[in-house]
N, CA, C and O of each residue as an XYZ file, in Angstrom:
740
protein
N      -4.522    -16.959     15.251
C      -3.989    -18.120     15.999
C      -4.709    -18.398     17.378
O      -4.611    -19.513     17.891
N      -5.361    -17.485     17.918
C      -5.964    -17.536     19.202
C      -7.493    -17.998     19.034
O      -8.212    -18.260     19.999
N      -7.846    -18.058     17.886
C      -9.313    -18.365     17.685
C      -9.734    -19.600     18.345
O     -10.642    -19.550     19.174
N      -9.159    -20.700     18.057
C      -9.531    -21.896     18.522
C      -9.628    -22.050     20.143
O     -10.481    -22.685     20.763
N      -8.590    -21.345     20.641
C      -8.671    -21.387     22.219
C      -9.656    -20.456     22.833
O     -10.249    -20.741     23.873
N      -9.838    -19.272     22.145
C     -10.907    -18.414     22.536
C     -12.237    -19.156     22.489
O     -12.998    -19.180     23.457
N     -12.490    -19.757     21.337
C     -13.752    -20.506     21.152
C     -14.120    -21.548     22.193
O     -15.260    -21.724     22.621
N     -12.991    -22.247     22.568
C     -13.006    -23.232     23.472
C     -13.278    -22.586     24.869
O     -14.141    -23.055     25.611
N     -12.594    -21.601     25.181
C     -12.720    -21.049     26.546
C     -14.081    -20.411     26.616
O     -14.678    -20.452     27.692
N     -14.645    -19.809     25.547
C     -15.977    -19.371     25.595
C     -17.056    -20.502     25.916
O     -17.941    -20.338     26.757
N     -16.921    -21.499     25.275
C     -17.886    -22.552     25.460
C     -17.647    -23.098     27.040
O     -18.564    -23.391     27.807
N     -16.394    -23.159     27.310
C     -16.216    -23.642     28.844
C     -16.801    -22.860     29.830
O     -17.217    -23.371     30.870
N     -16.885    -21.445     29.562
C     -17.419    -20.635     30.493
C     -19.032    -20.860     30.776
O     -19.546    -20.660     31.876
N     -19.670    -21.262     29.727
C     -21.030    -21.747     29.880
C     -21.052    -23.068     30.770
O     -21.851    -23.281     31.682
N     -20.169    -23.804     30.401
C     -20.038    -25.174     31.154
C     -19.881    -24.998     32.591
O     -20.542    -25.649     33.400
N     -18.957    -24.069     32.938
C     -18.646    -23.858     34.374
C     -19.750    -23.133     35.125
O     -19.871    -23.194     36.349
N     -20.476    -22.505     34.391
C     -21.509    -21.608     35.040
C     -22.795    -22.550     35.713
O     -23.498    -22.229     36.671
N     -22.870    -23.801     34.904
C     -23.965    -24.793     35.179
C     -25.290    -24.245     35.033
O     -25.412    -23.120     34.548
N     -26.363    -24.955     35.422
C     -27.649    -24.500     35.055
C     -28.069    -25.079     33.593
O     -27.253    -25.294     32.697
N     -29.208    -25.256     33.513
C     -29.794    -26.027     32.364
C     -29.525    -25.236     31.062
O     -29.067    -25.768     30.050
N     -29.826    -23.993     31.159
C     -29.662    -22.919     29.969
C     -28.235    -22.904     29.428
O     -27.911    -23.042     28.249
N     -27.272    -22.676     30.689
C     -25.979    -22.656     30.337
C     -25.422    -23.897     29.748
O     -24.600    -23.868     28.832
N     -25.869    -24.964     30.270
C     -25.319    -26.242     29.725
C     -25.869    -26.446     28.209
O     -25.232    -27.118     27.398
N     -26.901    -25.916     27.939
C     -27.378    -26.013     26.659
C     -26.516    -25.071     25.606
O     -26.205    -25.428     24.469
N     -26.216    -23.887     26.166
C     -25.375    -22.892     25.419
C     -23.935    -23.780     25.255
O     -23.438    -23.962     24.143
N     -23.395    -24.249     26.366
C     -22.238    -24.906     26.347
C     -22.131    -25.940     25.317
O     -21.147    -25.997     24.579
N     -23.158    -26.797     25.240
C     -23.175    -27.848     24.223
C     -23.218    -27.212     22.754
O     -22.509    -27.684     21.866
N     -23.934    -26.299     22.562
C     -23.906    -25.620     21.214
C     -22.497    -25.073     20.969
O     -21.868    -25.333     19.943
N     -22.050    -24.332     21.922
C     -20.669    -23.692     21.568
C     -19.541    -24.888     21.370
O     -18.664    -24.747     20.517
N     -19.596    -25.885     22.067
C     -18.599    -27.008     21.922
C     -18.905    -27.701     20.547
O     -17.972    -28.170     19.895
N     -20.085    -27.765     20.138
C     -20.250    -28.444     18.827
C     -19.839    -27.457     17.674
O     -19.410    -27.875     16.599
N     -19.996    -26.124     17.962
C     -19.475    -25.254     16.963
C     -17.947    -25.271     16.861
O     -17.350    -25.167     15.790
N     -17.344    -25.412     18.088
C     -15.927    -25.638     18.019
C     -15.378    -26.753     17.147
O     -14.469    -26.649     16.324
N     -16.086    -27.853     17.463
C     -15.747    -29.058     16.559
C     -15.968    -28.942     15.106
O     -15.233    -29.391     14.226
N     -17.148    -28.237     14.948
C     -17.321    -27.893     13.318
C     -16.307    -27.002     12.771
O     -15.733    -27.219     11.703
N     -16.086    -25.937     13.566
C     -14.997    -24.784     12.933
C     -13.576    -25.328     13.067
O     -12.739    -24.930     12.257
N     -13.227    -26.204     14.019
C     -11.875    -26.634     14.251
C     -11.692    -28.109     14.399
O     -11.111    -28.538     15.396
N     -12.160    -28.941     13.451
C     -12.208    -30.318     13.687
C     -10.706    -30.993     13.859
O     -10.557    -32.100     14.378
N      -9.771    -30.308     13.431
C      -8.296    -30.872     13.454
C      -7.599    -30.347     14.739
O      -6.473    -30.748     15.033
N      -8.266    -29.457     15.496
C      -7.518    -28.849     16.469
C      -7.297    -29.957     17.644
O      -8.116    -30.865     17.792
N      -6.202    -29.838     18.430
C      -5.855    -30.804     19.436
C      -6.999    -30.957     20.458
O      -7.244    -32.018     21.031
N      -7.710    -29.751     20.644
C      -8.869    -29.811     21.643
C     -10.115    -30.252     21.140
O     -11.136    -30.121     21.816
N     -10.125    -30.782     19.969
C     -11.504    -31.227     19.343
C     -11.975    -32.449     20.110
O     -13.177    -32.547     20.359
N     -11.179    -33.330     20.481
C     -11.534    -34.655     21.295
C     -11.974    -34.070     22.581
O     -12.979    -34.598     23.058
N     -11.474    -33.149     23.211
C     -11.887    -32.633     24.478
C     -13.196    -31.978     24.405
O     -14.015    -32.153     25.307
N     -13.446    -31.248     23.411
C     -14.709    -30.669     23.092
C     -15.839    -31.582     22.955
O     -16.921    -31.344     23.491
N     -15.588    -32.751     22.163
C     -16.544    -33.759     22.149
C     -16.760    -34.310     23.354
O     -17.942    -34.506     23.633
N     -15.884    -34.639     24.211
C     -16.098    -35.085     25.631
C     -16.888    -34.153     26.424
O     -17.734    -34.561     27.219
N     -16.638    -32.875     26.233
C     -17.521    -31.796     26.935
C     -18.969    -31.866     26.473
O     -19.864    -31.779     27.313
N     -19.218    -32.005     25.308
C     -20.470    -32.116     24.792
C     -21.263    -33.340     25.628
O     -22.433    -33.203     25.986
N     -20.600    -34.367     25.854
C     -21.124    -35.475     26.515
C     -21.313    -35.130     28.021
O     -22.270    -35.553     28.670
N     -20.349    -34.342     28.527
C     -20.364    -33.960     29.994
C     -21.574    -32.939     30.247
O     -22.151    -32.864     31.332
N     -21.880    -32.199     29.182
C     -23.172    -31.386     29.453
C     -24.350    -32.129     29.712
O     -25.271    -31.716     30.417
N     -24.316    -33.338     29.081
C     -25.622    -34.361     29.411
C     -25.411    -34.974     30.794
O     -26.280    -35.004     31.665
N     -24.203    -35.447     30.909
C     -23.813    -36.071     32.314
C     -23.993    -35.329     33.517
O     -24.182    -35.843     34.620
N     -23.931    -34.099     33.277
C     -24.226    -33.167     34.461
C     -25.685    -32.956     34.779
O     -26.080    -32.423     35.817
N     -26.445    -33.405     33.826
C     -27.911    -33.300     34.003
C     -28.706    -34.688     34.285
O     -29.929    -34.791     34.376
N     -27.756    -35.732     34.402
C     -28.260    -37.102     34.693
C     -29.216    -37.124     35.894
O     -28.985    -36.396     36.860
N     -30.232    -37.898     35.866
C     -31.045    -38.092     36.810
C     -30.949    -39.534     37.431
O     -30.250    -40.390     36.889
N     -31.676    -39.791     38.596
C     -31.733    -41.027     39.128
C     -32.340    -42.102     38.134
O     -33.052    -41.723     37.204
N     -32.077    -43.355     38.320
C     -32.598    -44.458     37.353
C     -34.046    -44.495     37.224
O     -34.572    -44.880     36.180
N     -34.773    -44.079     38.325
C     -36.298    -44.099     38.315
C     -36.864    -42.795     37.697
O     -38.071    -42.560     37.767
N     -36.019    -41.967     37.107
C     -36.540    -40.770     36.431
C     -36.328    -40.688     34.951
O     -35.938    -41.723     34.410
N     -36.519    -39.634     34.212
C     -36.436    -39.445     32.876
C     -34.934    -39.872     32.547
O     -34.000    -39.381     33.181
N     -34.736    -40.817     31.515
C     -33.496    -41.291     30.954
C     -33.053    -40.432     29.819
O     -31.995    -40.801     29.310
N     -33.550    -39.492     29.357
C     -33.076    -38.794     28.185
C     -31.833    -38.229     28.110
O     -31.204    -38.380     27.063
N     -31.285    -37.520     29.143
C     -29.905    -37.051     29.168
C     -28.966    -38.159     29.390
O     -27.797    -37.951     29.063
N     -29.270    -39.283     29.881
C     -28.302    -40.441     29.815
C     -28.212    -41.031     28.550
O     -27.138    -41.408     28.081
N     -29.388    -41.140     27.918
C     -29.171    -41.624     26.382
C     -28.412    -40.747     25.536
O     -27.653    -41.176     24.668
N     -28.626    -39.361     25.801
C     -27.765    -38.358     24.814
C     -26.297    -38.573     25.295
O     -25.396    -38.575     24.457
N     -26.025    -38.756     26.645
C     -24.634    -38.885     27.001
C     -24.002    -40.158     26.466
O     -22.865    -40.129     25.996
N     -24.730    -41.298     26.528
C     -24.278    -42.329     25.905
C     -24.030    -42.257     24.441
O     -23.059    -42.858     23.981
N     -24.753    -41.634     23.734
C     -24.542    -41.389     22.179
C     -23.375    -40.534     22.057
O     -22.485    -40.901     21.289
N     -23.236    -39.377     22.743
C     -22.079    -38.510     22.667
C     -20.729    -39.165     23.026
O     -19.688    -38.865     22.442
N     -20.804    -40.126     24.074
C     -19.633    -40.815     24.647
C     -19.152    -41.809     23.522
O     -17.968    -41.873     23.193
N     -20.067    -42.524     22.995
C     -19.892    -43.418     21.896
C     -19.270    -42.699     20.637
O     -18.370    -43.206     19.967
N     -19.801    -41.552     20.398
C     -19.310    -40.746     19.210
C     -17.802    -40.275     19.562
O     -16.911    -40.210     18.714
N     -17.657    -39.988     20.790
C     -16.202    -39.516     21.031
C     -15.392    -40.664     20.855
O     -14.445    -40.534     20.079
N     -15.563    -41.793     21.421
C     -14.830    -42.908     21.310
C     -14.552    -43.440     19.917
O     -13.494    -43.996     19.624
N     -15.611    -43.231     19.025
C     -15.319    -43.740     17.617
C     -14.519    -42.768     16.776
O     -13.707    -43.116     15.920
N     -14.850    -41.392     17.127
C     -14.157    -40.311     16.393
C     -12.771    -40.198     16.778
O     -11.948    -39.910     15.909
N     -12.400    -40.394     17.994
C     -11.000    -40.090     18.491
C     -10.523    -41.387     19.307
O     -10.291    -41.343     20.515
N     -10.409    -42.450     18.590
C      -9.933    -43.583     19.148
C      -8.499    -43.505     19.848
O      -8.301    -44.125     20.892
N      -7.539    -42.756     19.271
C      -6.306    -42.711     19.847
C      -6.131    -41.534     20.727
O      -5.011    -41.085     20.969
N      -7.306    -40.987     21.247
C      -7.191    -39.821     22.178
C      -6.702    -40.064     23.468
O      -7.026    -41.147     23.955
N      -5.970    -39.286     24.169
C      -5.622    -39.536     25.584
C      -6.826    -39.442     26.525
O      -6.738    -39.760     27.711
N      -7.993    -38.980     25.941
C      -9.197    -38.860     26.794
C     -10.110    -40.192     26.554
O     -11.190    -40.301     27.134
N      -9.675    -41.086     25.768
C     -10.447    -42.188     25.311
C     -10.749    -43.014     26.607
O     -11.909    -43.397     26.764
N      -9.878    -43.298     27.475
C     -10.177    -44.102     28.643
C     -11.070    -43.403     29.559
O     -11.924    -44.054     30.161
N     -10.966    -42.175     29.723
C     -11.882    -41.498     30.480
C     -13.433    -41.558     29.967
O     -14.409    -41.758     30.690
N     -13.439    -41.373     28.783
C     -14.738    -41.572     27.985
C     -15.272    -42.813     28.114
O     -16.500    -42.886     28.167
N     -14.490    -44.013     28.187
C     -15.021    -45.412     28.348
C     -15.452    -45.485     29.572
O     -16.505    -46.107     29.713
N     -14.852    -44.938     30.725
C     -15.244    -45.012     32.134
C     -16.585    -44.295     32.225
O     -17.530    -44.825     32.809
N     -16.670    -43.209     31.706
C     -17.937    -42.378     31.778
C     -19.049    -43.179     31.072
O     -20.162    -43.258     31.593
N     -18.788    -43.734     29.978
C     -19.709    -44.461     29.265
C     -20.265    -45.645     30.089
O     -21.462    -45.932     30.098
N     -19.329    -46.304     30.772
C     -19.697    -47.394     31.642
C     -20.686    -47.050     32.686
O     -21.701    -47.711     32.910
N     -20.315    -45.931     33.337
C     -21.240    -45.349     34.444
C     -22.642    -45.132     33.812
O     -23.657    -45.588     34.339
N     -22.653    -44.473     32.752
C     -23.992    -44.036     31.993
C     -24.782    -45.346     31.776
O     -25.933    -45.480     32.191
N     -24.132    -46.276     31.128
C     -24.721    -47.523     30.753
C     -25.250    -48.310     32.068
O     -26.271    -48.997     32.044
N     -24.507    -48.148     33.128
C     -25.044    -48.725     34.499
C     -26.388    -48.150     34.895
O     -27.332    -48.836     35.287
N     -26.399    -46.728     34.749
C     -27.599    -46.121     34.924
C     -28.826    -46.406     34.184
O     -29.956    -46.498     34.663
N     -28.456    -46.544     32.886
C     -29.423    -46.955     31.852
C     -30.027    -48.385     32.101
O     -31.233    -48.611     32.001
N     -29.162    -49.254     32.408
C     -29.515    -50.620     32.687
C     -30.476    -50.652     33.986
O     -31.511    -51.318     34.016
N     -30.046    -49.911     34.983
C     -30.798    -49.708     36.337
C     -32.218    -49.244     35.898
O     -33.220    -49.864     36.254
N     -32.269    -48.215     35.172
C     -33.507    -47.664     34.703
C     -34.506    -48.403     33.981
O     -35.709    -48.143     33.952
N     -33.793    -49.533     33.284
C     -34.682    -50.428     32.575
C     -35.039    -51.631     33.543
O     -36.062    -52.283     33.334
N     -34.284    -51.895     34.493
C     -34.563    -52.985     35.375
C     -35.631    -52.625     36.395
O     -36.444    -53.484     36.735
N     -35.669    -51.392     36.901
C     -36.818    -51.033     37.752
C     -38.180    -51.227     37.238
O     -38.992    -51.747     38.003
N     -38.581    -50.861     35.968
C     -39.835    -51.192     35.479
C     -40.024    -52.794     35.284
O     -41.120    -53.338     35.425
N     -38.976    -53.404     34.985
C     -39.100    -54.907     34.833
C     -39.579    -55.487     36.099
O     -40.452    -56.355     36.107
N     -38.995    -55.000     37.236
C     -39.505    -55.474     38.455
C     -40.996    -55.131     38.864
O     -41.735    -55.902     39.476
N     -41.304    -53.947     38.465
C     -42.748    -53.478     38.511
C     -43.699    -54.537     37.626
O     -44.737    -55.046     38.048
N     -43.222    -54.711     36.555
C     -43.974    -55.529     35.602
C     -44.256    -56.964     36.095
O     -45.273    -57.618     35.862
N     -43.169    -57.343     36.827
C     -43.121    -58.896     37.511
C     -44.253    -58.798     38.667
O     -45.028    -59.746     38.787
N     -44.359    -57.752     39.462
C     -45.351    -57.713     40.383
C     -46.720    -57.549     39.967
O     -47.672    -57.843     40.690
N     -46.834    -57.024     38.664
C     -48.203    -56.951     37.997
C     -48.481    -58.164     37.147
O     -49.505    -58.241     36.467
N     -47.639    -59.037     37.183
C     -47.743    -60.293     36.471
C     -47.812    -60.069     34.968
O     -48.432    -60.854     34.251
N     -47.214    -59.061     34.514
C     -47.129    -58.736     32.963
C     -45.602    -59.422     32.702
O     -44.536    -58.809     32.755
N     -45.767    -60.724     32.433
C     -44.592    -61.546     32.353
C     -43.776    -61.279     31.016
O     -42.546    -61.284     30.979
N     -44.616    -61.039     29.899
C     -43.988    -60.762     28.625
C     -43.139    -59.466     28.720
O     -42.015    -59.420     28.219
N     -43.673    -58.457     29.344
C     -42.961    -57.175     29.527
C     -41.682    -57.303     30.231
O     -40.659    -56.706     29.897
N     -41.800    -58.208     31.341
C     -40.501    -58.522     32.168
C     -39.329    -59.130     31.312
O     -38.181    -58.687     31.334
N     -39.785    -60.271     30.502
C     -38.913    -60.732     29.591
C     -38.268    -59.764     28.598
O     -37.076    -59.853     28.301
N     -39.038    -58.894     28.123
C     -38.673    -58.120     27.097
C     -37.615    -57.001     27.640
O     -36.650    -56.588     26.997
N     -37.969    -56.621     28.867
C     -36.990    -55.499     29.513
C     -35.680    -56.217     29.953
O     -34.594    -55.642     29.889
N     -35.816    -57.474     30.396
C     -34.612    -58.280     30.796
C     -33.759    -58.508     29.682
O     -32.544    -58.309     29.723
N     -34.424    -58.956     28.611
C     -33.545    -59.309     27.306
C     -32.808    -58.057     26.899
O     -31.616    -58.134     26.600
N     -33.457    -56.901     26.871
C     -33.029    -55.700     26.412
C     -31.668    -55.410     27.243
O     -30.630    -55.117     26.650
N     -31.738    -55.511     28.661
C     -30.506    -55.273     29.407
C     -29.514    -56.298     29.125
O     -28.345    -55.964     28.928
N     -29.867    -57.488     29.089
C     -28.773    -58.504     28.778
C     -28.087    -58.389     27.472
O     -26.915    -58.738     27.334
N     -28.854    -57.870     26.444
C     -28.284    -57.643     25.018
C     -27.489    -56.314     25.031
O     -26.333    -56.333     24.607
N     -28.033    -55.158     25.491
C     -27.403    -53.922     25.398
C     -26.350    -53.562     26.450
O     -25.452    -52.760     26.196
N     -26.473    -54.161     27.622
C     -25.499    -53.919     28.696
C     -24.958    -55.111     29.378
O     -25.261    -55.440     30.525
N     -24.113    -55.759     28.578
C     -23.660    -57.107     29.056
C     -22.715    -57.056     30.355
O     -22.522    -58.027     31.086
N     -22.193    -55.870     30.521
C     -21.337    -55.459     31.650
C     -21.999    -54.969     32.994
O     -21.404    -54.581     33.999
N     -23.321    -55.067     32.799
C     -24.036    -54.432     34.037
C     -23.669    -55.150     35.212
O     -23.404    -56.351     35.173
N     -23.639    -54.402     36.359
C     -23.128    -54.946     37.606
C     -24.346    -55.810     38.269
O     -24.076    -56.676     39.101
N     -25.510    -55.587     37.932
C     -26.667    -56.299     38.395
C     -27.136    -57.351     37.618
O     -28.268    -57.800     37.795
N     -26.226    -57.880     36.601
C     -26.728    -59.093     35.714
C     -27.279    -60.251     36.436
O     -28.267    -60.845     36.005
N     -26.718    -60.569     37.446
C     -27.240    -61.575     38.321
C     -28.793    -61.510     38.774
O     -29.587    -62.450     38.817
N     -29.004    -60.209     39.084
C     -30.413    -59.783     39.491
C     -31.265    -59.938     38.286
O     -32.360    -60.486     38.419
N     -30.885    -59.521     37.146
C     -31.612    -59.500     35.889
C     -31.867    -61.048     35.616
O     -33.015    -61.459     35.446
N     -30.743    -61.907     35.578
C     -31.008    -63.244     35.203
C     -31.983    -63.967     36.351
O     -32.775    -64.854     36.036
N     -31.865    -63.590     37.419
C     -32.832    -64.196     38.577
C     -34.252    -63.787     38.264
O     -35.158    -64.621     38.265
N     -34.437    -62.622     38.020
C     -35.812    -62.183     37.679
C     -36.165    -62.756     36.487
O     -37.337    -63.130     36.444
N     -35.460    -62.950     35.443
C     -35.806    -63.704     34.185
C     -36.056    -65.090     34.580
O     -37.106    -65.546     34.127
N     -35.369    -65.868     35.301
C     -35.570    -67.127     35.823
C     -36.902    -67.267     36.463
O     -37.621    -68.236     36.221
N     -37.245    -66.311     37.280
C     -38.382    -66.329     37.981
C     -39.654    -66.247     37.155
O     -40.654    -66.938     37.349
N     -39.499    -65.279     36.165
C     -40.542    -64.955     35.336
C     -40.796    -66.108     34.418
O     -41.956    -66.475     34.232
N     -39.775    -66.713     33.823
C     -39.814    -67.880     32.803
C     -40.450    -69.046     33.603
O     -41.355    -69.715     33.103
N     -39.988    -69.281     34.812
C     -40.536    -70.237     35.587
C     -42.056    -70.274     35.706
O     -42.707    -71.317     35.765
N     -42.529    -69.123     35.734
C     -44.141    -69.072     35.820
C     -44.771    -69.503     34.566
O     -45.881    -70.031     34.499
N     -43.937    -69.226     33.502
C     -44.486    -69.559     32.068
C     -44.106    -70.858     31.527
O     -44.893    -71.520     30.850
N     -42.970    -71.228     31.794
C     -42.504    -72.590     31.244
C     -41.201    -72.941     32.168
O     -40.113    -72.423     31.915
N     -41.358    -73.757     33.142
C     -40.375    -74.086     34.163
C     -39.134    -74.624     33.554
O     -38.069    -74.232     34.031
N     -39.119    -75.490     32.538
C     -37.969    -76.188     32.065
C     -36.974    -75.077     31.419
O     -35.753    -75.214     31.507
N     -37.524    -74.055     30.818
C     -36.719    -72.966     30.161
C     -36.049    -72.130     31.290
O     -35.018    -71.516     31.017
N     -36.531    -72.078     32.438
C     -35.947    -71.243     33.461
C     -34.589    -71.745     33.995
O     -33.857    -70.969     34.609
N     -34.236    -73.039     33.771
C     -33.077    -73.702     34.323
C     -31.843    -72.935     33.814
O     -30.936    -72.757     34.627
N     -31.705    -72.464     32.570
C     -30.771    -71.865     31.931
C     -30.294    -70.563     32.624
O     -29.114    -70.212     32.596
N     -31.272    -69.867     33.245
C     -31.097    -68.650     33.944
C     -30.442    -68.876     35.364
O     -29.472    -68.240     35.776
N     -31.013    -69.730     35.958
C     -30.429    -70.219     37.380
C     -29.058    -70.711     37.207
O     -28.116    -70.305     37.888
N     -28.962    -71.609     36.266
C     -27.588    -72.243     35.958
C     -26.533    -71.101     35.702
O     -25.417    -71.151     36.219
N     -26.891    -70.177     34.968
C     -25.962    -69.125     34.596
C     -25.528    -68.337     35.755
O     -24.381    -67.921     35.920
N     -26.594    -68.148     36.607
C     -26.132    -67.378     37.874
C     -25.149    -68.216     38.696
O     -24.078    -67.760     39.096
N     -25.601    -69.555     38.945
C     -24.528    -70.413     39.708
C     -23.359    -70.461     39.081
O     -22.427    -70.437     39.886
N     -22.978    -70.529     37.787
C     -21.851    -70.610     37.009
C     -21.011    -69.362     36.902
O     -19.820    -69.358     37.214
N     -21.623    -68.356     36.476
C     -21.084    -66.996     36.378
C     -20.843    -65.944     37.492
O     -19.953    -65.094     37.467
N     -21.704    -66.110     38.413
C     -21.776    -65.225     39.722
C     -21.733    -66.042     40.881
O     -22.755    -66.101     41.565
N     -20.648    -66.734     41.245
C     -20.562    -67.555     42.427
C     -20.656    -66.788     43.656
O     -20.935    -67.441     44.661
N     -20.475    -65.494     43.788
C     -20.389    -64.662     44.925
C     -21.769    -64.061     45.145
O     -22.041    -63.520     46.217
N     -22.592    -64.141     44.206
C     -23.974    -63.534     44.388
C     -24.759    -64.054     45.453
O     -24.707    -65.234     45.800
N     -25.550    -63.120     46.024
C     -26.489    -63.661     47.115
C     -27.626    -64.351     46.527
O     -28.468    -64.803     47.303
N     -27.780    -64.502     45.268
C     -28.813    -65.255     44.745
C     -28.451    -66.686     44.354
O     -29.312    -67.452     43.921
N     -27.220    -67.033     44.502
C     -26.822    -68.396     44.156
C     -27.654    -69.391     44.981
O     -28.155    -70.374     44.437
N     -27.787    -69.164     46.165
C     -28.568    -70.166     47.043
C     -29.892    -70.418     46.550
O     -30.312    -71.569     46.433
N     -30.579    -69.398     46.251
C     -32.010    -69.588     45.735
C     -31.945    -70.122     44.445
O     -32.858    -70.873     44.101
N     -30.920    -69.843     43.570
C     -30.840    -70.514     42.213
C     -30.583    -71.951     42.353
O     -31.186    -72.783     41.675
N     -29.684    -72.252     43.236
C     -29.536    -73.724     43.457
C     -30.725    -74.441     43.932
O     -31.053    -75.546     43.499
N     -31.353    -73.798     44.817
C     -32.670    -74.429     45.310
C     -33.630    -74.708     44.133
O     -34.184    -75.796     43.983
N     -33.793    -73.619     43.285
C     -34.795    -73.958     42.195
C     -34.312    -74.897     41.164
O     -35.144    -75.515     40.499
N     -32.994    -75.070     40.959
C     -32.411    -75.999     40.211
C     -32.586    -77.460     40.779
O     -32.854    -78.389     40.016
N     -32.438    -77.631     42.065
C     -32.598    -78.935     42.600
C     -34.182    -79.384     42.569
O     -34.537    -80.540     42.341
N     -35.024    -78.356     42.820
C     -36.534    -78.678     42.766
C     -36.826    -79.102     41.361
O     -37.749    -79.899     41.197
N     -36.142    -78.660     40.310
C     -36.564    -78.994     38.886
C     -35.799    -80.220     38.547
O     -35.929    -80.743     37.440
């Protein structure tokens, strides 16, 4: 009767020790817990802890995003496997934070591509952000960069991006510049 609690506690000891190798061990142990005890009340918690092993290793947006992508996958898995869990809201909040980081890590290279005049790459990155991360807090910045990029290639098509900033983000600092571009066109 103490097997599940002991297995969970064993996994948690690795998690609490931190360090890359301990977090890898914690991930393995939590996965084994889910495999051996899928109906245990702690199974949803174990799945969240698998995601947390990746979240503890997150890096800044301008660094490798492998851990962020793994955390996103594990959080989505937790939300889909345990939709009625008490931890579901916490998982959704953490997923939102991870997706914010992933969107920012895609936006950084888009800005660099713009400076290098690789406009097709800018459009691809911005499209990716707009499709994958619709709740990104920097969507106004993405739309403005997209508008600036499209304006260099085909000015008539850039109107939609500037108009969306004015319409959907009235408190943005980019509204004035967007209105200016709209009146010019």
